C-alpha positions in Angstrom: 16.5 9.7 -1.8 15.5 8.5 1.9 13.4 5.4 2.2 10.6 7.4 3.8 10.8 10.0 0.7 10.8 6.7 -1.4 7.9 5.0 0.5 5.6 8.4 0.3 6.4 9.0 -3.2 5.5 5.2 -4.3 2.2 5.1 -1.9 1.2 8.6 -3.8 2.1 6.9 -7.1 0.5 3.9 -6.6 -3.0 5.5 -5.1 -3.1 7.9 -7.9 -2.9 5.0 -10.5 -5.4 3.0 -8.7 -7.6 5.9 -8.6 -7.5 6.8 -12.1 -7.6 3.1 -13.6 -8.7 0.8 -11.2 -8.7 -2.0 -13.3 -5.5 -1.5 -14.6 -4.2 -1.7 -10.8 -5.8 -4.7 -10.0 -4.4 -6.5 -13.1 -1.1 -5.3 -11.8 -1.5 -6.9 -8.7 -2.9 -10.0 -10.1 -6.6 -9.4 -9.1 -9.6 -10.0 -11.3 -10.7 -6.2 -11.5 -12.9 -6.9 -14.7 -15.7 -9.3 -13.8 -16.6 -7.7 -10.0 -18.5 -4.7 -10.5 -17.5 -3.6 -7.1 -13.7 -3.9 -7.7 -13.2 -0.5 -9.0 -15.1 1.2 -6.1 -12.8 -0.9 -3.7 -9.6 0.0 -5.5 -10.6 3.4 -5.2 -11.0 3.4 -1.7 -7.4 1.9 -1.3 -6.3 4.3 -3.8 -7.5 7.4 -1.7 -5.9 5.9 1.5 -2.5 5.5 0.0 -2.4 9.1 -1.5 -3.4 10.3 2.0 -0.9 8.2 3.9 1.9 8.9 1.2 1.2 12.7 1.7 0.9 13.0 5.6 4.3 10.7 5.8 6.0 13.0 3.1 4.5 16.4 4.9 5.5 15.2 8.5 8.5 16.2 10.1 10.4 16.7 13.5 8.3 14.7 16.4 5.1 14.2 14.3 7.1 11.9 11.7 7.6 9.0 14.0 3.9 8.4 14.8 3.0 8.7 11.1 5.5 6.2 10.1 4.2 3.9 13.1 0.7 4.4 11.7 1.8 3.4 8.0 3.6 0.2 9.3 0.6 -0.8 11.2 -1.2 -0.3 7.8 1.5 -2.3 5.8 1.3 -5.2 8.4 -2.6 -5.2 7.9 -2.3 -5.4 4.3 0.3 -8.0 4.4 -1.8 -10.0 6.6 -4.9 -9.6 4.5 -2.9 -10.6 1.5 -1.6 -13.7 3.3 -5.3 -14.7 4.6 -6.6 -14.1 0.6 -4.3 -16.3 -0.7 -4.9 -18.9 2.2 -8.8 -18.7 1.5 -8.1 -19.0 -1.9 -9.9 -15.6 -2.8 -6.7 -14.0 -4.1 -4.4 -16.3 -6.5 -1.0 -17.0 -5.4 0.6 -15.0 -7.8 -1.9 -11.9 -6.9 -0.9 -12.4 -3.1 2.8 -12.2 -4.1 2.1 -8.9 -5.8 0.4 -7.7 -2.7 2.4 -9.3 0.0 6.0 -8.0 -1.3 5.2 -4.2 -2.0 3.5 -4.5 1.6 6.5 -5.9 3.3 8.9 -3.5 1.4 6.8 -0.6 2.9 7.2 -1.9 6.4 10.8 -2.2 5.8 11.1 1.1 4.7 9.1 2.4 7.1 11.2 0.9 10.2 14.2 2.4 8.3 12.6 5.4 8.7 12.1 5.1 12.7 15.6 4.1 12.8 17.2 7.3 11.1 17.2 10.3 13.0 
């Protein structure tokens, strides 16, 4: 399976999981999704974005694929920076930060691999 297909399916799976059970998704990523009543709402915002980005990346072909991958890379870099800032300002615990940073960086790498592949 190509890195782009893996990335796309991973985004869709993560998004669907977070939409269906946002509290469990928060726990998986090391966040406190139980005591914050707004956390499920924010998780579902993330979820919809991930499903949409995964689907459009999966469906993009030819010349359309490159800009879609670049947008995905930009989103994943922003996710990485956001997680780093969260750890730094102590709104995200270190373990949670790692659980957010590692997949975001992996997504950047997969997107970059997709850009290199012709």
